N, C-alpha and C positions, 0 to 999 in steps of 0.2 A: 721285395719281402726283407730285406734286413732292416728296411726302415719302418716299417710297419712293426715288424718285430719290437725295435727300439720304444715307439709309441705305445704298446700292450706296454711295456717296463714300464713308463714313465706314466701312465696313464692318459696320454694324450689323446680325449676320445675326439676332440677339434680335427688333427690327422686324418686319425682312420676314417671319421665319416668321407673329408674330402677328397682319399684314395679309397674308396668304396663304390664301386658301380651302380648309378643310380636306379635301373632295374632291381638290384640285389640286396642294397642298402638298408640296413632294420631302421625303421625309424624314428628310434634310439640308440646309441651306439652306445654300451656300457663295457665299462673295464670293472672287473672283481680286486680292492685292494687288497682283498685276502693274499691272494698270489704273488708273489712273488716270480717273477721270471729268470732265470738261473744260466740262460745257457741255447743257443741257437747254431744247428747246425745242417748248411745243405744238403741233400743229398743225392740232388740232381735236375733236370732243367732241360729244356726243351724250348728253340722258338726265343722269343725275347729279345733278339738283336735289334740293332735301328732302321734293319731289314722287317721286318714281325710286324705282324697286329695282335698278335697273340701268341701270347707266353705260359708257360705251366714250372713251377718250383714246387718238387718234393722235399721237404724239410721234416725234422727233429725239433723239438721247442721242450726246454726241460723247465722245469716251475718247481713250487714250494708251495703247498696247502696247508695251515693246522701243522706244520712239522713234518710235516709229510713231502717224501720226493715225489713226482709224478712227469710224462712224460706226453705231448702228442705228435703222432705223423698226421700229415698233411700231403696232401698234393692239390695243391692249390693253383689255379688258374686268374690268369691278369690279360688282359688287354687296353689298346690303347683309346682314349675319349680325347678329342682336342689336344693329341700329340702328350698326353702323360697317362699313364702306367697305372690302372686301379686293378684292384683285385675283385673278380667278379664273381668265384665262387669257388668250391672243393670238389674235385673230381670223383668219381667212389674208384 
């Protein structure tokens, strides 16, 4: 999760695509150059240990766009594909 946040912050679309599950990955991964990511807070996790094949991360990400501060809160689901953790989707 932290590495994907960092990839969004620096605009690393290749890393984001590589760490996104092939079943849910968009055809083209976009990052908004007008968004400045300013902080990440992990609110909770479930699973995701070396003994799990799935895990979730609930987080708050802070950003600035057009001089205005904002935040997003998401409960993300990750799964292992060929031994690597990849983002699958956001839980409701």
